[in-house]
N, C-alpha and C positions, 0 to 999 in steps of 0.2 A: 384641402390642398390639391393642386392640379397633378402633382407627381405621385399621388397615392393611387393604388389599384382601384378599379371600379367598385363602388359600394363601401369602401373603407373610410374611416374617419380618424382624425387625430384627437385623442382625449387624454385624460389622466387616470391613473389607477383609482384615485379617490372617487371619480365619477362612476366607476363600474363595480365598486366593492363596498362592503362594510367591514370594519376591523375593530379589534379591541385586544388588549394585552391579556395574557394568561393570568390565572388566579395566583397572585403573589403570596397568598396565605397557604397555598399548597406547596410544600417543600418536598423535593424528591426523596431525601433521606428519611422522611417520616411516613412514606407510603410503602405499600407492599411491592416487593421486587419480583414476586412470582405470581403468575396467573392462577386463579382457582375459581371454582363455582361461586357465583354471587358477586364477583368483583368486575369492575368496568375499567377499560384501559384509560390511562392518563398520559398525555404527551408532555415529555420534558424537552429540554433543548437538544437531546440526542435521540428523540423519537418516542414511540409508544412503548416505553420500557418500564413503567410502573403501573400499579392498579390500586383502585380504591373501592369502597362499598357503596358509592353513589356516583351519579354522573351529572354533569352540569349542562351538557348540550346533546342534541341528537340531530342527525342529518349529515349532509356533506359540508366539509370545510377544508381549508388548507392551514396547516400549522407550520409556522416558521420558527426556526431556532434563532432566538434574538440575541444571545450572548455566547461568547466562547470562540474557540478556534474555528469551529464549523458554522458560525453564525451565517444565516442566509440559506442554510439547508432547509428544504421544505418537505413536508409529509402530508399524505392524504388522510383525512379523518372521515369515517363513515359510521353510521349506527349511533350508539350512545357512548359518550366519552367526556373527558375533561382535559383542559390544558392548564398546566401548572406554571410556576414561576419561570422566568427567562424564556417565555415563548410569546408569540403573537399570532392571533387568529385572524384569518381572512375569509370572508364569505363573498362569493361572487353574486352580482345581481343576475339571477337566472334569465331574465328577459333580454339581457344584452350580451352576456358572456358565459360560455360553457366552463364548468369547473375544470375539466381536463385541459382545456385550452389555456386557462389561467395558470394551472399548475405548470404547464410547459414554460410559461414566461417566468414564473416565480422561482422554480426549482433550479436556480443558477446562483451559486454563492457570489459570483462576480457581478451579478446584476444589482445587488443591494448597495446602497450608500452605507458606509461604515465609519465608525469612529473608534477611538481607543487603540492601544498598542499591546500592552501587557494583557488586557482583557478586552478583546474586540467586541463591538456590539453593532447591531444594525440600526440605522437612522430611519425609522419607519416613516415619519412625516415627510422627510426629504425625498425618500424613495417614492412614496405614493403621490407626490406632487409632480413627479416626472411625467412627461408625455409618452404615450404609446400609440402605435398605429393599430386600430381595431378593425378586423374584417366583419362582414355580416355574420349573423349567427349560423346560417347553413354552411357558409364557407369554413367557419371555425370547426364544425363537425367533420367536414371533409378533410381538413388539415389534420385533426386528431386521428381520424381513421387511417390516413396515409402514413403518418408518423408511426402509429402502432404497427402497421404492416412492415415498414422499413426497419424499425428498431427491433422487431421480432427476428428478422433475418440477421441483423448485426449482433443481436444477443446470442443467437445460436453460434455464429462465427466466433464471437468472443469466448464463449464457453469451450469450444473446441481448442482454440489457441491457448486458453488457460491450462489445458491438460498437458500441453507440450513440455513445460519444464519438468513435470513429474516423469513423463515418458523419457526425456533426455537422461535423467538420473538413472532410471531403470536400465536403459540401453548401455550407459557407461559401465554400470556395475556388471551387466551381462558380459561385456567385452573383457573386463578385468577378470571376471570369474573364469572365462574360457582361456585367458592368456597364461595362467599359472597352473600347469598340470601337476597332478599328484604323483606321477610316476617318474619325475626327475629326481636326481640326487638332492638331498637336503643338506643345508648348512645352517648355522645359527647366524642371525643378523650381526651378532658381535664379531664374527669372523671377517666381516667386511669393514668394520669400523676401526680406524687407527686411534682416534681420540674423540672425546666428547667435551665440548667447550660451553660453559655457561657464564652468564653475566651476574650482576649483583642485584640484591633486593634492597632498593632505596626508596625513600619517600620522594616522589616526583611531582612536578606540576602537570596537571591533567590537560595537556595540549601538546600538539606536535612541536618540535623545536624549530626555532628560526635558524637561518643558515649559520650564524655565528655561535649557535648553542649546540649542545650534544643531547641526544635522547636515547631511550630504550624502547624496544618494540613491545606491544601488548600481545597476548596470545591470539587476539583477533587478527593480527597481521598475517598469521599463517593458517587461519581456520577455514578459508573459503576457496581453496584451490589455487590461488595465485597470491604472491606476496604483496601486501598492502602497506606501503611505507607510511600512509596517513594514520594507521593505527599505532600511534606511538605517543610517548609523553616525555617531558623535558627533565633532564637530570639537573640537580643543583649545581651551581657554578663552582662550588668548593670541591666537587668530585671529578677526578680525571679517570675515565674508564680505561682499563687495560687495552692495549692496542690489539691484542689477539681476540678481543670480543667485538671488534668493528665488523659490521656486516658488509659483505661484498657480493658482487654478481657471481653466480655460480655456487654460492653456499647452499648446502642442504640443511634446512632448518626443521625442527620438530617441536611441538608443544608438549611439555611434560605434565601439565596440569590444565584441566578444563572439565566441562561436563563429560559424561560417559560417551556421548556421541562425537565429541570433538577432541578429546584428549588423544594425543598422538597424531594430530593433523600435521602433514608434512608438505613442504614446498621446496622447489629449487628457485632461488632468487634470480630473476632476470636482470633487474637493475635496482639500484638503491642509492639514496643520498649518502654522501661520505660521512655524515654526522650521526648515523644510527648505529646502536650497539645492541648486543644480546642482553636479555634480562635473565632473571633467575628461572623463569618459566618457559623461555624459548631457547633451545639449545642448538648448537651447530654439531652436525655429525661429520667428522673428518673421514671422508671416504674417497677412494680413487674416482677421478672425474668420470671415467667410463662406467663405473658401477652405480653412480648416483641415480640415474633414471630408473634402472631396474629396481633398486631399493625403494625409491619413492612410489612407483606404481604398485609394487607388491604391498607396501604398507597401506595403500589406498584401496586395495582389492578386498572383496568380501572375506577371504581367508585372512588377510593381513589385519583387517579391522576386527575380526572375531578374536584374533590372537591378542591384539592390543587391549581390547575391552576385557578380555579374560585375565590379562596380566595387571590391569589397573587396580589400584587399591583405594580405599576410602569408604566411609560410611554414608556420605552424603552424595545424592545424585547430582547436586549442583557443582561438586568439585571432586574429581578423581585425579589420582596421581599415577604417573608411569615412571618407575625408577629406572635408572640406567641399566641396572642388572637385569630387570625384567625385560626391558627392550632388547638387550643383547641376547637373551635366552630364546627369543622367538625363532622358530625354524622357518626357513623359506626355501622354495625350489631354486636350484642352481644348475641350469643346463650349461652347455658349452658357451663360450664368449660369443661365438658367431650367432648362436640361437638367441641369446639374450639381446644382442644388438638388433636382430631382425624383428623380434617380438616387440621391443620398445618402439621401433619404427612404425610397425603396424598399429600399435596402440595410439601413438601420437597422430598418425594419419586419420584413424577412425574418429578420434576425439576432435580433431580440427574440422572434419566434415560435420560432425554432430553440432559443434559450436556454431558453424555457419547456418545450419538449419534453425537452431535456437535463436540466433540473431535475426534471421528473416521473420520468424514468428513474432518476435518482440516488435519488430518494425511494423508488421501487419496489425498487431494489436493497437499500436499507437495510431495507425492510419484509420482504423475503425472508429476510435474515439474522435478523431478529427472529422471524419465523415458525418458522424452523428451531430457534431456542432455545426457543420456546414449545412446540414439538412434543416436544423432549427433556424439558422439564419435565413435561409431561403423561405422558410414557412412564414416568418415574421415580416418578410418583404413582399409577400404575395406571389412568390415565384414557384411554390411547391405544387399547388393545385390550380386549375383554371378558375377564373371568376365566372359566375352565372348571372346574366343580366336580370333574371327573374328573382334573385335574392333581394329581400327587403334591405335597403341600405342601413348600415350601422347607425347613421345619423338619425334616422327615424326612430330606431329603438332607443337611442340615447335621449332623444327629445321627450319620449314618453316617460322614461325613468325620471328625468329632471322635473317634469310636470307633476308626477306622482309624489316625489319628495317634497316639492314646494307646497302641494295641497295638504298632504298628511304625512309628516315625518314618520318613518317606519320605526317600529320597536326593534330592539336588539335581536338580530336574527339568531334563531336556534336556541335561545336561552330557555332553560327549563330548570326551575328550582326543585330541589329534591329534599324532602324532609329528612 
């Protein structure tokens, strides 16, 4: 084709590979799940995660997950190995295509033709009948080298950005730890609470309510720093919740039951649909509006969390309970009102700045992923590295392969029977 880069040719995957399905008689649940001496790796649909006392193949190949939510995910196989049920094996013709170049093409879950809905699967034949644009072998090597160099840099950047969420949480805790000094006068949390309001424990439909329905919030609605109205479930039509349990903007809510790390999670509601109500595990603390931010930030601080976790009861780590009496007995610093207001303002300013940095890091992380995809797209169009007129055209390589196949069909590549 005239619009192809110099030396490239349009062909199909079937022309440049050999393929076969993994061994359907080898089932993941009947193989070893831990590596040990004398065992060889076996590839399942989720990768090289099982082992057996024999191997079926040796050498380089590409294993494709053929069934499941991640079907189309590819893995590199080297050395001695097997491929079990729900996989597909692809061997490149080494005279015409580099294994690493082929892996760049195949390791894209969106590349594969797929069928099924509840249990997706790759359509191998349909995929391998598709046409691709193939560069000369030397250019394939230059492309792989260039991508290795560029992805190495993006990988390092990605690793640095992945550390930022943990650093953000550490910085937030450091701010809260410094904000609540031990030399201030102490009062009990209960001295700031006028009343505690709870909802009912009812059998509900596990979905958020529609506008004409009523719902109660789950503990996850208050677990992650901001109120999440989507974490709710629908009350039965026969039940009319008490009006005083309706959640409104400005409410200070706390979970009385959850895991040890999350029990006592507290939020101030910024906005909420009018049809959501308290549950038996999410309580409203009736506190003066001006005192709500101070109480919330203290209960989130290291000292506040330590007091909550120390007061929580229960034998199971998966579910701890914080009684109203235990919550009210927690001591907290109580400086003058002007100091409390100033400290809350500084905490909120610092947190807003940190959240902006975290949002920028998340955007940069997505940009890196986009750049990697753009780089691959350029590579497969011949725009990543320059063409070299001295490279033997891919068409000449492909002609030799076709001639060899016609003269003497090749045996199954890499097959080795083991007694």
